N, C-alpha and C positions, 0 to 999 in steps of 0.2 A: 631557429637560435631566439626570435621574436616572440616563439609559443613558448619557448622553454623559460626565457625572463621572466614572460608575463604568470607561469605557470608559480617560478620560484616567489615573484611578489607575492601570488596568492597564497603560497605557504607561509609565507613571513607575515602573512594576516592575520595567522591562527594563531591563536595563543594556546599555551596549554590547560587553561580554564575553559576555554571553547571546543578543545578536542575533546578533555575532560566529558564535558556535558554532552555532547555529539555524541560519544560513545556510549555514553549510561543510557542514554534515552532509546537509543535503537538496540539495547538489548532486547528490548519489549516489542521492537522488527523480527528477533533472531527469532524468539520465542513464537511469536506467530506464525511465521516460514516453518518453523518444526513442526508444530503442532497441525499444520496444512500436512505437511507431508509422511508425517511418522504412522499414521494408520495406515499406509496403502501395502507396505512390504510385508505385515505379519498379519495378513487379512486371515489366511486358511487357519493359521495359527489358533488367531483370535478366536475363529468361529467354531474350533475344535472345543476349545475350553469351554466356550459356553453351552456346547454340545453336552460335557462332560458336567457340567455344573447341572445340566436339564436331567441327564439321567440320576446324577447324585439326589436330586428333588422328587422325579415323580417316579425311577425303575425304568425309563423307557428313554429313546432315541427323541432329538427336536426334532417337529417338523420340519420338512426344505423350507415350507413357507413363511414359519414362526423364525426362522433361524435367518433369511433373509429380509424381514422385514426387521428384524434385530440388528444384524450389520448395517441397515439402511439407515435406521435409527441413531446408531452410534457415529457413521461420518456424516449423517446431514445436522445432528443437534447440535454441531460445534456452530454451525452457519445460524442456527434460531438463535442460541448465544449471542454471537457476533451481530448478528441481526439487532437484535433486543436492547444491546446494553450500547450500541454504536450511536442509538438516537438519545443517550442521555450523555454524553459527551461534552456537551455543552453545558448542560447544567453543572454538572461533576467539574470542569475545569476553572469555570467562573467561581465556583463556591468553596473550593479548599484552594484554588491556581492550581497552575501546571504541572508546578515538580509535586508538591504533595499528592495529587489525585495518581500520577504516575506510581510513586509510594505506595499509596494504600492500595492502589489496582491490583499490586503485587499478593494481596491477601487472598485473589481469587485464583492466582496462579497456582499459589501454595496447596489450596483446598483442591483445586482439580488435578494437580499434578499428585498427591497423595490418593483422592481416592482412585484414580486411573490404575496404580503405582499397586496398591493393596488390594485390587478387585480378584484377582489369581486368588491369593492366599485366602479371600474370605467368601470364596467361592461364589461370587455376585456381578453379575451382567450389569444391574441396577446400578453400581457404584461405578462402573466404567463407563455407562450412558450417560448419569449424572457429572461426572468426571470430566467428559466431553463437552457437556453441556457449560459446565461451569471455568473450563477453558476457553472454549469459545467468547464467552461474557468478557473474558479478562480481554482477550486479544481484539474485541469489537473497540474495548475504550483506548486500548495500547493503537492502534489502527487509525485512531482521530488525535491523540493525546500528543504520539511520538513526532507526527509531521508540522502538529501547531507548534509545540515547543520548539523544534528545530528551527522552522520557518519565523519564531518570532526574535530567537539568538543571533540568527546570521546575520553577516554583515551582509547590505543588497547586494556586493558586486559576487556573494559565497554561496548566495540563497537557494538557487537550484543545483549547484555540487553538492552543498551539505544535505538539501532536499533527497537527493538520489541514494544516499546512504541508507534512508528507510527503504527503499526497494532494494539496494545490494544484500541487508543484511536477513529480509524477507528468504532471496533467493539462497541464500547461505544457509539462514536456516533450515530451508526445504533440502539442502543437499546433503547437510549434516545428515537430517533423516533419513535419505537415503543411503548414505554409508552406514550409519550405525543401524539400520535395519538389515543389513544382509546377514544372511542366516548364519556366518560363520564368528560376528560381532556379537549384536544384540538380539536381532531376528530371530531366537530360538526359541523355542519350548518352554526351555525354562528359565530365561532370558528377557520374555518381553514387556514385563510388569515394569523391569528397569529402565529397560525404551521408553514406555511410556511416562512414568515419574521422572525422568531426567531434567526434565522440563524445568525441574526447582531449584536448578544449578545457577543457571543464571538470573533467575528471580532472587537467589541470595547475593549475589555478586550486585546487580541492581540496588538491592536496596542496601545496600554496604557504601556503595559511591552516590548515590544518591544524593545526602545530606552534604558532600560536596563543592556539588554544582548549585550554582546562585540560580534564583525564581528569576521566569521571562520578565526582563525590565520594561517591556512594554505592557504585558500583565502587571505589574506593581506601579508603574505611575499613569498609566489609562484606566485601568479597572479600580483599583486600588487607593490611587491618588497621593501614591506616597515616593515623592519627587527623590527625597535622599536614600532611599535605600533602592530605586530604580539608578540613580548616579553610580551608586557602589555597585552593581552587579555591573552597568555599562562599562567601568572602570576594569572588574576583574575578565569583563571577556573581550574587550576591544585590547587592554592593555595600557592604554593611554589615560593621564591623568586627564585633559580637556576632552570633556564629550557635549560640549555644547551643542554640535552639528547634529549627532543623533537624536539629541534631547531636544531638538529644535521641529526636528520629523515629528517625533511622538505627540509635541507639544499642539502643532499642527492638528495631527489626526485625531487628538483629543478634544480641540474647539470645535472640529466638525463635528464627534459624536456628542459633545455638549447638544451640538444645536438637534440632532434627532434622538427620535424616541427608541425604546431597546426594541430589538428586531428579534419578533419570535417567528416561526417555522412558519406560521400561517404568511405571515406578513412577506415573507420573501418571495412569496408565489404572489401577493396581491399587490406589493409595492412595483410601480413601473421601474423603479431606479434600481430592485435586485431581482428582477422577473430574468432579464437576460442572462447576468452572471451565474445563477441559480440553474438555470437551463444547462447555460454551459456544463457547470460543473458535474449537474449530471449525468448528462453524455457522455464526458468524461472518462468518469468511473463506468459506466456502460460499455464504452470504447476497449477497456478494459478487460473486464469479465467475459463481455459475449464476443469477443475477438476469435475464440476458438483454441486458448493456449492448453485449457483444461482438454479438450478433444486430441490435441497433439500429444499430451504425457499419456490420454488412454489407448493410444490407437497407435506408439512407438514401438511397445514390445512386441504386438505381434506384427509390427514392419521388419523390426530389424529378426525376430526369428524366421522371416519369408526370405530376407535378405544373405539368412546363411551363418549367423552371426550365433556362436554356442550359448553366451549365456548376455541375453537379452537383458538382464537388469545390469550390467556393467554400461551397455549401452545407452541407457536411460541415463544413469549415472553419469554419462559424458554429456550428454544433453543438458542435465543440470551443470555441468562444466560451463558447458558455453554460456548458459543461462548468467552466470555468475560473473564469467569474462566480459560479455558485453554490457552488463549494469556498469563495471568498470568503465570500458567505452564510453558510455553516456555520461559518465560522471565527469569524465574533460571536455565532453564535446558540448555540455548542456550550459555553460557560460559563454562557450564560443559561439555557438551556431543559434541559439536559441528556443525555447521549447514550442514553439508551434511549427516551426520549422523540423525538430527532431520528429514531433508527435506525427507528421504529416510522411516524412521520409519511414518511418515504423510503420505506419500502415498499410504506407501503397509497397512495401517490399513484403508483408505480411498476404495481403491480398495475391499477390502476384505468385509468391510459394502457396499459396492455398489452391490457387487453377492448376499452378505444376503436380501438386499431391495429388488432385483427385485427376488429372491424365495420367498421371503414372502408378496410381491404385488401378485403374481401368484396366491398363494394358499390361499390370504384372503379370498374369498369367501366359500370355502369347509370347510375353518380350522378358527374360529373367533379368538382366542387366536393369531394369528398369525400378528395380529394389533400390538401387545405389540410389539412382532420382531421388525416389521419394524419401530415402536416409539425409541427402544434402538437402531436399526439401524442409524436413522436419527441422535441420540443424539451422539453416539459413530462417524459416520463422520465428524459431525460441530466438534466435539472434537478434532479428526486428523486434520482437516484442520486447526486448531490454533497452534496445535502442528508445523505444518510446513510449508504447504504450503502457510498460511497466513501472517506470518509474515516475513520468511527468503526471498522472492523474494525481497523485497524493499530493505532490507538494504544490502544486498550479492551484489547487481550491484555495487554500492558505492565501496564495498572494492573491486571488481574484477580489477578496472581498477586505474591508476594513476592520479594526478591530472588535466596533460594535455586532455587525452582524455573522463577523468570523466563526464564534462558536456553533452557530445555530446552522449555518453553511457546511461548517463539517459534518454535524450530525447526520443532515440529510444524504449527503455525499458519501460517508460511511455507509449511512444503513443502506442507499440504492447501491452501493458496490456489493455489501451482504446479502443484499436481495436476489441481485443478479448468479451472485455467485451460489445460493442456493437454487436458485431456478435452473444452472445451467446443470448444476451437481444433481437435482433428482429429474429434469427433464434430456438429459444428452444421450443418454442410454437406449431411452426408448427410440429418439429420434436417429439414433446411429443405427438401431433393429432396421428401422424403418427405410432408410435413405442410404445404406450402406457408404459406399466413398464418395457419393454426392453429397452428403452431408457437408464437406469441406466448402463446397459453392453457396450453400447458405452462409457460411463465414464470409466468405470471399464478397457477397452480394451487402454484408453488413458491417466489413470492414472499408468498403465501397463509401456506403451512406456516411460514415463516421468520419472518412478523408474528404468529402465535400463540405459537410456539416464546420469541420476543420477550417479549413480553407476560407469559407465563405463567414463566419461566426468568430472565432476564436480568433483575441488579440494575443501579442505577442510580450511579454513581461520581464522579458529579460534585463536588468540594469535599474528598472524604474521601483520607485519606491512606493509600497502601499498604496499611500495618496496619491498616487499620480494615477496606476491602473485604477482605481473606484473613479477618479475625475473622468477618467473616460467614460467611463456607463454612465455617470450623472450627464454631459455633455450627451449623449448618443438618446437617452430615455428625456433627456430636456426637448432635443428638438423633435423628437418624435412626439411630444407635447403639445411643442408649438409654444411653448412658454416664452417670455419675455426674462429670459436670466443670464444671454449669452455673455453679458458684460462681466458676470460674477465669475463666469470661468475662465475669462480670458484671463485673470488675475495668476500668477503663481502658484502652482496646486498647492508648495509646501515652504514651507521658510527657508528651506536649505537652498531653494533659489535666490533668495534674496544673499544668502551668503556667498551666493555664487559658487555652490556646488549644484550639477543638475541630475545627479543621481544616478547618472549613467556608468559605464567600467573608465576607466583609465589605464 
């Protein structure tokens, strides 16, 4: 009953403007997920199209090695686009503002979707590859801008739940891509360009809705010094006329920020104040990409085939449904159990599932029912991923930093995520061929490392203001440097505490 009443209270705190703004922002995350998943289903059909283009140009079939290289490039260049653009998240978001940056970013999605959709008609695999690069660049910016905007407009007690929606939109996008990629729908020889180009639909919707969403009040007040506009945005987002408490927190953060110089990416690593949180941010992103989730989706089809599933593609879609369902579970648990606890629970569960998977895959030939154990391990692995390492790293980074270093930190974290994604995408096939089923033991060892790191190094941020979180790191770094500033840090970390609010859940 208490759980239900708490959730009703949380829902009452969500105004129509806040719901519209979060929904509009995560349309960018939906496209991110869609373009991750869309390339897998029609692989053979697109390869055949590359071959017919080659025959049309050179009157001979495409060499096997050239086809493999072109296909690998079509898949991997998406990550290269994301890697390069994610580095500019900080600059773009400060220059244009969060909302306008998302609006202008949609031009990249239009260009990318158009190039991919027209590549078959134009008989040009170069257009397809360039389109993948452009849509990758769009997704790189979206992967930083969306969690930043949502984290800044969300009330403290809803930041985790609303932050999880970024990951929910990503996995929903992947699921849409898997379903639409079925041969009976858009994954056919004639319709695959529509499958690739349909990504412009959420682009149009986001461009139509963004003008009705307020700019981040935190950005307006702290970066642009526009108190009147920030108050107006806060009133729309909270539904309250009196917003002095929210403004007091921003004032304190701005006061502290004015005392610091502008933080560059290099300074994040040089300054003792930021070194620990940026290392945490990078390792959280790596815990997502190096967890083995991509390996699971790679192996799932062959495991389902061995288990006697007639259409393994439907079983893979089933794994996608589990993906979405447990992201929703995480959404409700993240403000109840905390980020750190959920992340550790997810990592521990994945580690156990990876070991079970290794045993099951090795015994598969002699013990036929082991295929069902491995299927359960796949679903378990996916479920635990979406409880912790899937959603949490994205918004955790935005929480670890105050307004000054946040854009640079989001750029570094986003780039490390995309780089790890690229390395796994390019290197996994080779390692899987080398190690066979034992490849999951490598992931189990990595998951154990990330679990221990989270236990010893990662703080809990649930219910804390941005300023309180950064103050904890200030305390830590100052005690390590043996500085005599302890008295300053004993003061309440925000003006909210003077007003009687402690920033925790009610």
